[in-house]
Rosetta silent file (secondary structure, phi, psi, omega in degrees, C-alpha in Angstrom):
SEQUENCE: XXXXXXXXXXXXXXXXXXXXXXXXXXXXXXXXXXXXXXXXXXXXXXXXXXXXXXXXXXXXXXXXXXXXXXXXXXXXXXXXXXXXXXXXX
SCORE:     score description
SCORE:     0.000 S_00000001
   1 L     0.000  130.633  178.660  -28.800   -2.941   27.871 S_00000001
   2 L  -130.292  132.400  175.007  -26.941   -3.939   30.995 S_00000001
   3 E   -82.113  116.787 -172.944  -23.304   -3.323   31.839 S_00000001
   4 E  -102.189  -10.662  176.857  -22.130   -6.698   33.100 S_00000001
   5 E  -157.322  142.004  175.782  -18.433   -5.958   33.778 S_00000001
   6 E  -133.369  125.990  177.945  -16.274   -2.900   34.407 S_00000001
   7 E  -119.012  123.020 -174.969  -12.461   -3.046   34.461 S_00000001
   8 E  -111.404  127.643  171.523  -10.579   -0.012   35.741 S_00000001
   9 E  -112.790  107.173 -179.169   -6.870    0.685   35.161 S_00000001
  10 E   -69.409  147.532  176.486   -5.864    3.590   37.372 S_00000001
  11 L  -100.649  122.634 -174.507   -3.337    6.087   35.995 S_00000001
  12 L   -80.693  -29.558 -175.501   -0.547    6.724   38.512 S_00000001
  13 L   -73.609  158.943  177.526    0.951    9.874   36.972 S_00000001
  14 L   -69.273  151.008  178.686   -0.243   13.379   37.716 S_00000001
  15 L   142.577 -179.767 -176.393   -2.656   14.925   35.275 S_00000001
  16 L   -77.680  -30.312  179.699   -6.310   15.152   34.376 S_00000001
  17 E   -79.047  124.303 -174.526   -6.692   11.568   33.152 S_00000001
  18 E  -104.846  -26.187 -177.867   -7.315    9.345   36.179 S_00000001
  19 E  -164.221  159.464  170.809   -8.132    5.930   34.660 S_00000001
  20 E  -117.091  132.147 -171.801   -8.757    3.925   31.518 S_00000001
  21 E  -125.729  145.006  169.158  -11.859    1.723   31.657 S_00000001
  22 E  -119.014  137.394  175.861  -13.302   -1.184   29.677 S_00000001
  23 E  -120.915  147.805  172.492  -16.966   -2.107   29.959 S_00000001
  24 E  -111.333  133.685 -178.812  -18.790   -5.245   28.883 S_00000001
  25 E  -110.459  124.706  177.083  -22.397   -4.901   27.779 S_00000001
  26 L    53.741   32.463 -178.843  -24.796   -7.843   28.194 S_00000001
  27 L    54.458   22.239 -173.955  -21.818  -10.262   28.501 S_00000001
  28 L  -133.935  -21.213 -173.132  -21.498   -9.893   24.704 S_00000001
  29 E  -140.216  132.358 -177.094  -19.883   -6.598   23.666 S_00000001
  30 E  -114.746  139.102  171.940  -16.812   -4.797   25.031 S_00000001
  31 E  -119.284  118.511  179.257  -15.872   -1.123   24.763 S_00000001
  32 E   -98.500  164.868  170.181  -12.219   -0.384   25.623 S_00000001
  33 E    65.386   36.453  169.198  -10.379    2.885   26.282 S_00000001
  34 E   -82.808  129.405 -176.117  -13.064    4.905   28.041 S_00000001
  35 E   -99.106  139.576  169.803  -11.206    7.618   29.952 S_00000001
  36 E   -99.072  121.204 -173.612  -12.009    8.923   33.442 S_00000001
  37 E  -123.843  140.465  175.264  -11.014   12.594   33.449 S_00000001
  38 E   -90.609  113.070  179.189  -10.863   15.190   36.228 S_00000001
  39 E  -106.829 -178.429  179.487  -12.549   18.347   34.940 S_00000001
  40 L   -61.874  -29.160 -178.035  -13.331   21.708   36.487 S_00000001
  41 L  -105.021   14.571  179.244  -16.723   20.378   37.654 S_00000001
  42 E   114.501 -168.458 -177.380  -15.504   16.948   38.811 S_00000001
  43 E   -76.000  144.852  173.038  -14.980   13.562   37.212 S_00000001
  44 E  -149.608  168.861  178.690  -16.479   12.648   33.861 S_00000001
  45 E  -107.397  150.297  172.555  -15.951   10.012   31.172 S_00000001
  46 E  -123.129  126.733 -178.264  -14.689   10.443   27.621 S_00000001
  47 L   -71.443  159.524 -179.263  -15.601    7.765   25.123 S_00000001
  48 L   -59.490  139.450 -177.376  -12.897    6.149   22.955 S_00000001
  49 E  -144.375  168.026  174.363  -11.858    8.404   20.087 S_00000001
  50 E  -139.497  155.745 -179.013   -9.323    8.793   17.315 S_00000001
  51 E   -81.206  127.209  179.366   -7.754   11.782   15.637 S_00000001
  52 L   -85.100  170.586 -178.406   -9.210   12.510   12.202 S_00000001
  53 L   -63.252  -22.909  178.337   -7.239   13.876    9.265 S_00000001
  54 L   -85.646    3.366  178.308   -8.515   17.395   10.062 S_00000001
  55 L    90.391  -11.176  177.663   -6.930   17.201   13.539 S_00000001
  56 L   -80.994  151.963  174.861  -10.242   16.871   15.380 S_00000001
  57 E   -94.643  135.379  179.538  -10.966   13.924   17.664 S_00000001
  58 E  -122.076  134.760  176.961  -14.018   11.813   16.818 S_00000001
  59 E   -62.489  138.229  175.536  -15.675    9.269   19.103 S_00000001
  60 L   -84.771  -41.184  178.067  -15.323    5.688   17.892 S_00000001
  61 L  -139.653  141.941  179.783  -18.211    4.449   20.030 S_00000001
  62 L  -161.987  156.473  176.702  -20.690    6.472   22.054 S_00000001
  63 L   -67.905  150.040 -179.936  -24.187    6.369   23.565 S_00000001
  64 L   -80.911  -31.430 -176.723  -26.999    7.649   21.352 S_00000001
  65 L  -129.687  163.495 -175.424  -28.894    9.475   24.103 S_00000001
  66 H   -64.480  -37.934 -179.459  -28.138   11.421   27.281 S_00000001
  67 H   -61.888  -41.878  178.349  -29.840    8.943   29.615 S_00000001
  68 H   -66.482  -42.163  177.793  -27.626    6.092   28.427 S_00000001
  69 H   -59.184  -45.472 -179.192  -24.513    8.289   28.727 S_00000001
  70 H   -63.477  -40.325  178.821  -25.449    9.246   32.292 S_00000001
  71 H   -64.024  -46.665  178.788  -26.071    5.591   33.227 S_00000001
  72 H   -61.543  -45.032 -179.731  -22.709    4.469   31.791 S_00000001
  73 H   -61.486  -43.687  179.498  -20.914    7.350   33.506 S_00000001
  74 H   -58.881  -47.950 -178.123  -22.555    6.567   36.867 S_00000001
  75 H   -64.816  -42.798 -179.712  -21.554    2.895   36.703 S_00000001
  76 H   -65.379  -45.777 -177.955  -17.976    3.693   35.602 S_00000001
  77 H   -67.399  -32.547  174.153  -17.426    6.367   38.257 S_00000001
  78 H   -65.269  -41.965  177.766  -18.765    4.043   40.976 S_00000001
  79 H   -65.906  -37.396  177.441  -16.299    1.357   39.817 S_00000001
  80 H   -63.527  -44.792  177.960  -13.506    3.963   39.771 S_00000001
  81 H   -59.238  -41.772  177.336  -14.320    4.986   43.366 S_00000001
  82 H   -64.916  -38.642  179.608  -14.129    1.319   44.445 S_00000001
  83 H   -64.862  -32.229  178.235  -10.800    0.939   42.609 S_00000001
  84 H   -64.743  -29.225 -178.570   -9.384    3.900   44.548 S_00000001
  85 H   -80.032  -15.911 -179.973  -10.055    2.025   47.779 S_00000001
  86 L   -74.850  141.528  178.599   -8.082   -1.046   46.630 S_00000001
  87 L   -68.583  147.337  176.466   -4.467   -1.298   47.809 S_00000001
  88 L   -72.718  143.003  178.907   -1.730   -0.760   45.231 S_00000001
  89 L   -91.362    0.000    0.000    0.170   -3.900   44.221 S_00000001
């Protein structure tokens, strides 16, 4: 699996959510609405989720193993850092 495109939409307002990201995998599959969040220990990603009838949030799509999650997070956070360096339009 290779992430072939990352699109970052920075969030301008104050708060913990810093960006919304879409990734393309192998030029064939897209995952939208991955969030970049500022936590107590730094930035991390939250996979797309929806609120269930019991009030809990459940991931819609997510990596099966920790290594894949870490790889996706690394690539997204690197793209987010590059997006921070771009001038605002």
